[in-house]
N, C-alpha and C positions, 0 to 999 in steps of 0.2 A: 533459649536463643532469643535475640531481639528480632524485631519485625523485619529487618533487612538482612538477616543471616542468609548466607548463600547455601541453599539446600539442594541436594540432588534427590528429589522425591520420587515416589512410586507413581505410576500412571493412575489417574482417576477414571473410573469407568462410569458412564452415565448415558443419558439420552443424547442423540445426535443433534447438532445445531451448528450453524456457521454465521459468523460475522453479524450477530444481532438478530438472526432469524431462527425461529424454531422450525425444524424440518423433520420429516419422517426418518426413523432410524434404520432405513433399508440398507444403507451402505455397510460394507464389511468394516467393522471397527478394529483396526489392527494397530493403530498408533497410540501414542500417549493421549490420555484424557478422552479416549474413544474416537480420536480423529480417524476418518476413513482412510483406506488405501486409495491414493489417486494414481490413475494410469494415463500416460500421454495419449491424447486423442488426435490432435493435429496442430499445426501452426495456425495461429489466429488470423494471420494476414498473408495473402498471396503476393509474392514478389514478382516483378519489381513494383515498388510503390511510386506514386507520383511525387510525393515529398519524402525524401530520405537522403538528406545531403551528405551524411557521413557513413551510410551503409550499415548502420546499427540503430536499434531502438530498444527502450527499456521501460520498466516500471509501469506495468498495466494496472488500470483501475476499471473494473467492470461495474456498470450501473444499469438497473432496470429503469426505463423511463415511460413504459407503456401506461402506468397508472398515475403519472405525474403531469404529463403534457399531452396536448392533442396535436395531431398531425406529425407525430414523430416519424422519421424515416426508417426506423427499426425499433423493435421492442427493447433492445439493449444497446447502450453506448459503451464502447471500449475507448478509454483514454490512454495515451502512451506518448513517448517522446524519444528522439535521439538524445544522447547525452553530450556528445562532443560539439564543439563550436559549430554553428550557432544554436544548436538544439532547436526547439520549437514544439509547443504543445499541440498534439494532434488528436483527432477523434475518428472512429469508424463505427459502423453499426451493423446489426444483424437481428433477425427475428427469433433466434434461438441461441442459447449459450454453446451449442455444438459448433457454431460458426459455419463456414468462414465469414469474416467481417469485410464490409465494403468501406474502403477509404473515402473520407470526405474530400471532395475535390478542392475545397477551400483551405485545406491545411497549409500552414499551421494556424490554429485559431488564436494562439498567443505566440508572438515572436520575441526576440531579444531587444526590441526597441522599447524603452521605458516611456510611460505617459509623460508628456511635457518635454520630451527630447532626451537624448543620451541613450546609451546601450549598455548591456552587460554582455559578457563573453558568450553566455549560453543560458537557456532556460530549459528545465527538465523536471522529471519526477511528478507528473500530475496525479492528483487525487481529488475526486469529486464527491461531495456530500449534499444530499437533499435537505434543505431547511424547510420543514413543513410550516413553520410559523409565518414565513414570508413567501412561501411557494417559489423558492428560488434554488438554483444549484450554486453551491460555493465550490470554487476550484482553488486548490492549494498547489504550489509548485515552488521550486527554488531557482535562484539566479541572482547573484553568484551562489557558490556553495555556502557562503556565510549568511544568506538571507532567504527566508521563506516568505512567500507572498500569498494573497488571496484575491480573487475576483468573483463576481456574481453574474448570474444569467437566468433568464426565464425559460429559455429553450435548450439549455445544455450545450449550445454551440457558440453563440455570440456573447462573449463575456465583457464586462466593464468594471470600472472602479478598482483597478489594480492597486493593492495596498500592501506594503510590508507589515508583517506582524511578528516576526521572529528574526533576531540576528544574534551573532555571537556576543555582542555587548550585553545582552540580557541574561546570559549564563556565563559568568566569568570563568576563564580557563579554557573554554571551548574555542576551537579554531574553525569548525564547520558546524552548521545547523541546517540540515537538509533531509530530503526523502521523507517528508511528513505525510501522515495519513490522519484524518480527523473523523471521529465517530460520536454520535449521540450516545450518552451514557450517564445514567443516574441523574437525569434532569439537567445536564449540562453537556458541553462538547469537550471531548478529550482528544488531544493531539499526541501521537507518538512519532518520534523522529530520531534520526541518527545524529549524534554529536560526537565530535572528535576531541578527546581529552588526552593530552600527553602522547599524541600520535596513535592512540587506539580508538577504534570505533565502538561506541556504546549506544544503548537505547535510552532516550530521555523522554519526558512527557510534560505537557502543559494542559491548561483548561481555560474555558471561557463560558460565560452564561449563554452566549448566542452564536458562537462559532465565527463571529466576524471581528469583534474587538474585545477590549477588556481582558486580554489574555494574561495569564500568569504562568510562570514556568518554574518547575522544580529545579533546584540547584544541584541535585545529585542524580546519578543514573537510576533508571528504573530496572534495567537488565544489563548485566555485565558479561563479558565473554569468558572470563577465566573459569567459572564453574563448568563450562562446556569444553574446556581444554582448548580454547581458541584465543586468537589475538584480536579479532575484529568481528563484529556483528552489525547487520544493517537491514534495511527493507522491512521495518516492523509493520505489523497489522494486528489490530485487536480482534480477538475471537471470543465469542460469548457462548459457553457451553456449560452444562452441569451446574447451573446456577452460580457460576463464578466467571472470572475473566482471565484470559490468557493473552500473551503476545506471541505471535508467529513471526519468525524472522529467519534470515539466512546467515551463515557464517563463512569465514574465509576458507573453509574446506569444501564449499560448494553444496552443502546439505542444509535443509531447513529444519528448524527446531521449534519447540514449544516451551514456554515458561509461564507458570501460573503467577499472576500478580494480584489476584483477588479483586473483588468489586470495589474495594477502597483503594486499590493500587498501592498496597502497603506491604506486599510480600514478594519474594523472588524464589520461587520453587521450580528449579530447572527439571524438566521432565524428559528431555532428550529429543532425538530425531523423529520427525513425523514424515519426512519425505526426502529421499535421496535421488540424485540425478538419474534419469533414464538414459538408455543408450543413445537416444536422439539429442541429449542435452549438452554434449561436449563438456562433461565434467562439472557443470554448475547449474543449479536450480535456485532461483532467488526471487525476492520481492513479491510474495503471494498476494493475490486479491481473490476473494471468495464470493460465490454466488450460488443460487439454486434455480432450477428450471424444471417444472413438472415433478417436483419432489426429489430431483437428482442433484447432488452436490457437485460443483465444479470448482476448479482452481485455475486461475490465469497466473502465469509466472514468466520471469525472464529465464532464458536458456542460453548457455554458452558464456564465454568470457565476457566481462563487463563491457569492453570496448568493441565487441563483435557479437552482441547478443541479439536475440529475437524474442517475440512473444509467443508462448505456447499455451494450449488448453489441455488440462487434465480433467478426467471425470472419475468420480468415486465408483469403486467396484464393490 
């Protein structure tokens, strides 16, 4: 088979790890590639929120800031956003991944007004990466669905230099390029994002030497929905385990899956479901973001229908 053959592979068993971090293997490894079993702990945010214009919010990104900046209001920042118009990138904080998180009174930290004037209908899907070389946080988000942007900050709250880096014109045939997450990987930065091709949502990727500019984008999908028996997949996140690289994502059936893409991002080995919605999730779990606290693995995720979703915390058991 060639390197892009669509395989349904057996689960790989190995040491535990999440999203680029080596962690103790204490959690029960029940899923593909030794992924732990995650159990719903609580909602991350207590309603009502001060800023929640549409009654829904999506796409969590959890980041530890305690070892990066001084004077942080909490050890961890949680980034999230409404999706519907006008959206708005938001942040909350807590001293433990157990939560609950306290909403920033200055939300949204990025709104739908563009630098220099003009607006987009909405901004959403925040993902934050720490750039050690410049000691800055890079924030990625979309607005409109055709454009992914980046901004930077020294404190993880006040962002500047909003810059478009990805649009549908850079990958011919796509009608959306959104829901991006960016990770340091093999000496560069790798972006995974959702692209819509011929009406179906697939996972694509790009790369940059510095996470800010000089982006290049693959012209073919990294992960396709058909081997999973699905029509659409989205909300991708890179996961580093077992000395290889996976993409975690959700499908149109509301469950989250894992596909091995390898450290060179040159394979597509579909491993199956690693998390199904809990009774509290109203039929859908999506857009995972992973972290560890005290050696315990956590997953932050969207729960519920996309236009009526909230952010939940699950803990490995």
